[in-house]
C-alpha positions as CSV (number, residue, x, y, z in Angstrom):
1,M,0.0,0.0,0.0
2,A,1.3,3.4,-0.9
3,A,2.1,5.9,1.9
4,L,-0.9,8.1,2.7
5,A,-0.7,11.8,2.1
6,Q,-1.6,13.9,5.2
7,Y,-3.6,17.1,5.0
8,N,-3.7,19.1,8.2
9,G,-3.3,15.9,10.2
10,Q,-6.3,14.3,8.5
11,R,-6.8,11.8,5.7
12,K,-8.0,13.0,2.4
13,P,-11.5,11.8,1.4
14,G,-11.4,8.3,0.0
15,E,-8.0,7.4,1.5
16,R,-7.7,4.4,3.7
17,E,-5.9,4.5,7.0
18,K,-2.4,3.1,7.0
19,P,-2.1,0.3,9.6
20,L,0.4,1.1,12.4
21,A,3.3,-1.2,12.8
22,K,2.9,-3.4,15.9
23,A,5.1,-2.1,18.7
24,R,7.5,-4.6,20.4
25,P,6.3,-5.7,23.8
26,I,8.1,-5.0,27.0
27,Y,9.6,-8.1,28.6
28,V,9.2,-8.7,32.3
29,L,11.5,-11.4,33.4
30,N,11.5,-13.0,36.9
31,G,14.1,-15.2,38.4
32,P,14.3,-18.1,40.8
33,N,11.7,-18.6,43.5
34,L,9.5,-15.8,42.3
35,N,7.0,-18.5,41.4
36,L,6.5,-18.9,45.2
37,L,5.5,-15.3,45.8
38,G,2.7,-15.1,48.3
39,L,3.9,-18.4,49.9
40,R,7.6,-18.0,50.6
41,E,8.6,-15.5,53.3
42,P,5.5,-13.2,53.0
43,E,7.0,-11.0,55.8
44,I,9.7,-10.1,53.3
45,Y,8.1,-10.4,49.9
46,G,4.4,-9.9,50.7
47,R,1.4,-12.0,50.0
48,T,0.8,-11.0,46.4
49,R,1.3,-13.9,44.0
50,L,3.3,-13.5,40.8
51,S,0.1,-14.1,38.7
52,D,-1.4,-11.0,40.5
53,I,1.7,-9.0,39.7
54,E,1.5,-10.1,36.1
55,A,-2.2,-9.0,35.8
56,A,-1.3,-5.6,37.4
57,V,1.7,-5.1,35.0
58,V,-0.4,-6.0,31.9
59,A,-3.1,-3.5,33.0
60,R,-0.6,-0.7,33.8
61,A,1.2,-1.3,30.5
62,A,-2.1,-1.1,28.6
63,T,-2.6,2.4,29.9
64,H,0.7,3.2,28.0
65,K,-0.4,1.3,25.0
66,L,2.3,-1.3,25.6
67,D,2.1,-5.1,25.4
68,V,3.8,-7.3,27.9
69,T,5.7,-10.6,27.7
70,F,5.8,-11.8,31.3
71,R,7.9,-14.8,32.2
72,Q,9.5,-16.6,35.2
73,S,12.2,-19.2,35.4
74,N,14.3,-20.9,38.1
75,H,17.0,-21.5,35.6
76,E,19.8,-19.1,34.9
77,G,20.3,-20.2,31.3
78,M,16.6,-19.7,30.5
79,L,16.8,-16.1,31.7
80,V,19.9,-15.6,29.6
81,D,18.1,-17.0,26.6
82,W,15.1,-14.6,27.1
83,I,17.4,-11.6,27.6
84,Q,19.1,-12.5,24.3
85,E,15.7,-13.0,22.7
86,A,14.7,-9.5,23.9
87,R,17.5,-8.0,21.7
88,N,15.2,-8.6,18.7
89,E,11.7,-9.0,20.2
90,A,11.4,-6.4,23.0
91,S,11.3,-2.7,23.3
92,G,12.6,-2.8,26.8
93,L,13.1,-5.0,29.8
94,I,12.0,-5.2,33.4
95,L,14.1,-7.7,35.3
96,N,13.8,-9.2,38.8
97,A,16.6,-11.7,38.6
98,G,16.0,-12.8,42.2
99,A,19.1,-14.5,43.7
100,F,20.8,-14.4,40.4
101,T,21.1,-10.7,40.8
102,H,23.9,-11.3,43.3
103,T,25.7,-14.2,41.5
104,S,25.2,-14.2,37.7
105,V,28.0,-13.0,35.5
106,A,26.1,-14.7,32.7
107,I,23.0,-12.5,33.1
108,H,25.3,-9.5,33.5
109,D,27.0,-10.3,30.2
110,A,23.7,-11.0,28.4
111,L,22.4,-7.6,29.6
112,R,25.5,-5.9,28.3
113,A,24.6,-7.2,24.8
114,L,21.0,-5.8,25.1
115,D,20.6,-2.4,23.5
116,R,17.3,-1.7,25.3
117,P,16.4,0.1,28.5
118,V,16.5,-2.1,31.5
119,I,14.8,-1.5,34.8
120,E,16.0,-3.7,37.7
121,V,13.2,-4.5,40.2
122,H,13.3,-6.1,43.7
123,L,10.3,-6.6,45.9
124,S,12.4,-6.2,49.1
125,N,15.3,-3.8,49.7
126,P,18.4,-5.9,49.3
127,Y,20.5,-3.3,51.1
128,A,18.4,-3.8,54.2
129,R,19.1,-7.5,54.2
130,E,22.1,-9.9,54.4
131,S,25.4,-8.4,53.2
132,F,25.7,-11.0,50.4
133,R,22.6,-9.3,48.8
134,H,24.2,-5.9,48.7
135,H,26.0,-6.5,45.4
136,S,24.1,-6.6,42.1
137,Y,25.5,-7.8,38.8
138,V,22.5,-6.2,37.2
139,S,22.6,-2.7,38.5
140,P,25.7,-1.6,36.6
141,I,23.9,-2.4,33.3
142,A,20.4,-1.2,34.3
143,T,19.0,2.1,33.3
144,G,17.3,2.3,36.7
145,V,16.7,0.3,39.9
146,I,13.6,0.1,42.0
147,C,13.7,-1.9,45.2
148,G,11.8,-2.3,48.5
149,L,8.4,-1.3,47.3
150,K,7.0,-4.8,46.9
151,E,4.7,-5.3,43.9
152,Q,4.3,-1.5,43.5
153,G,7.9,-1.5,42.2
154,Y,6.8,-3.4,39.1
155,L,4.2,-0.8,38.3
156,L,6.7,2.0,38.8
157,A,9.0,0.1,36.5
158,V,6.3,0.0,33.8
159,D,5.8,3.7,34.1
160,A,9.5,4.5,33.9
161,L,10.0,2.2,31.0
162,A,7.1,3.7,29.1
163,K,8.5,7.2,29.7
164,L,12.0,6.1,28.5
165,L,10.5,4.5,25.4
166,K,8.4,7.6,24.6
167,D,11.3,9.9,25.1
168,A,13.5,7.7,22.8
169,N,10.8,7.9,20.1
170,A,10.2,11.6,20.3
């Protein structure tokens, strides 16, 4: 189909509307044990289940006209594969790498190869916990970090990522 001529922001009579290209979704990736949210240590992580967080993220993203690919794995290699996939399939990434945050050079290296904005999210505040949680292999690569706000952190990450993407396309 030929490109449409615009006249004062309107289509000319008889012209068909040009379909918009489908935007790439944002990826929301979750690491080990996050499938146990609501059950495991609720005094630290809260009682909200990961499926509830997914529903809230999808709803918030829809307010920004963004689609979401939401995934969880207990396996480091799967997270690396999804981060690599995001290079071609995602517009941006929200990552809660769980315990892999503190241990995974492989995730760090995969993120270095990702030319997309990355928001690191943690339900708890790792800096208020055990000292081994104070180091993140994700933070040096991340565009931003949100921690300690429980499930609200994911929603703030969606808002931040939407703003970053909008600014990049302006």
